[in-house]
Steps between C-alpha positions, in 0.01 A plus 500: 500500500384454851713264702298252719618329813472129399378234740753247362784458755800354316733432797817302428738374761876526398590297197150406416375543139146543368287501188251785470229425234228713383328638185657794335420844655390358832783692666774244561774729379392814689468278811837350471680836429332650806574198724862429386627843379865388535464175307682433169225503238490318161202596272468255217257727318812708416575368149890525526506334834262225380703416195829508693382252756309295239812442303723448813324412826835466670528879476283534808746292708791697369339836570386416852848359583640849441240680714579646844431258770285730697262530202478121481362488856164618343286268295580544133180571300453361153179624328324303221717191582274274298638661187841318545435167679875422445599754760354275772796261477738794563286631790488153649881482485532853668260399781682178569861622458492868577219496763318777304129551518274608211149618452386373152204686365276414218153461351502122479703192579325311217778573241757405746318159577442430138868552419585262784714769654635505852245612756771498767382185671307678779777746575269796421174574676200588291306823527227642278398874434140550423301814402413745776266400776250702700735512798769659282292754317323571831192637343157357411399640157346181366406628161851626437643176618279296282554709187866603526617172650787495756811494292686792650548710191138457386326562830569882507502542125229724363546341152487151648292352211773574248773391740308163571440436128860551426601283793266223405546484125859626456652338806309203636468314173842596390633378830389155420617518145831647573586246762421232239224344729286408208566450131153548369476880521165541317330227715622650823391843377153364452498331832623812684223717334244239609595516877241769560225233455638254745671725770365420852278230360515112489740422218341331214806381311294350207313824437819709495669249284217518246489873506883528450532219239734290712472179711411484878841385591656814344249725684606323835861572413432857428316547838805335658734758329302781650529342836866431472569852396292635794257659272217305655387251761289186499241471779419129560166356635470397846394150598555325837310187433352326196176653389363470144320831525827698556707630202850360560669501164465854348716792639456864455759740386569859602740740330762664731371861474159654496589759239637232266179308539302804434678547165440145393138503612439830342341652804482843645330501852308829593286379792519259791238269357443280209656175355828664396547657840421178685755298293768760540427537874525124557831511302633767726415312811682188365809709431499628845476152648770374266738784588440459866574126462809560291675767700427345842590161370191328618463126439128487444337485153233717343238304320136541392189269554228450240222247458345379193189680592692820498545573869844661543727634765763722338801432729575225755817554694686205637320179600159691502621722778371815341202503245463845295230613275555825305184703437491846331174583671466775757203313651553136580190287525423158626511345153865629467607257780360188344819364357701574819236318698510200279893490529479548875260197549763264341833649598439711817756779419638688807393845357276604207494830324299696247730775376269774365436872459295551809596779734547314832582150598225275640458118580206299387470133598888471555567675158720809522356753263795729463571816296797419265739773637441371861568137387824597329616700812442194713662269242822696489502535876492113529147498651330272237722187482833425653 
């Protein structure tokens, strides 16, 4: 499998610990083994090790006490730490009393939090590993990106549809079940299968609940499980001042990977036009914005703006500093700028963009009409928003 140079820069000063969270197969283990090749490594996916430490968490302290002091200068890596939350008490003790540092890697802190386990009281910095980004793959094959998704092992896989189906149905649902995050397995399965209808759209909790045979409160809990396990992200509506014409209560929800969304929406994109392409294209731009914000630890929010008359701006960055519309067209016309102009009249953004499939950038009435690849190059070069 091709090894990618990841944008994440996990730098730790001496004696500093960290959590590294991310969905399975996003590349956490590969990254850590490359960056910390001399570290002691515990992989809790190994059954024998898992059961040994589950039965006796103090074994970790006893084993590390016997290690060479030079090895202990490196951070100790524990992969899939959420499987044994009780280990965190031992880790806490080792940090406090032996001055050791740890990198604790896993797919979600939800199980740890639910078990009221020790999250080290701020002694560990938090990092997230996401699927690949345009700056990491360093190529602009848009149909490949939208169909394969950007999980490293799927991106260059010729049999990606089979791999994605296995990943979605054999891993993602089982991840939730195995971690005990929900007890009603049939209901969650129905909810999971229905995600294709609501992905990237305003969430209608009542409709989803009716389709799945559960109540709205449970649907909200299931969405929160996906968010907590880093399998998706809420996109909240933007509103600076009260306005009855603006939608303010209903979020959108995007899955964490384009390929996963493609399986659940049952799509195969063959051309750079059409409704399916447009939705996937918008999802891709959201994931790039989210990755840039996450990796560079930016403090601004990503939101969307929509009126009850269906005027909509896809992404608002910060306090209306940047307004972005995503259009799949290769020929942007005046009518395509209507929503941006309406938003601009009220909120006066510093910059406005229409990200599209045109060949060259141009400016029309202060709106930057920008080819998507040029926009992403500027984004990752810190030329869009600081």
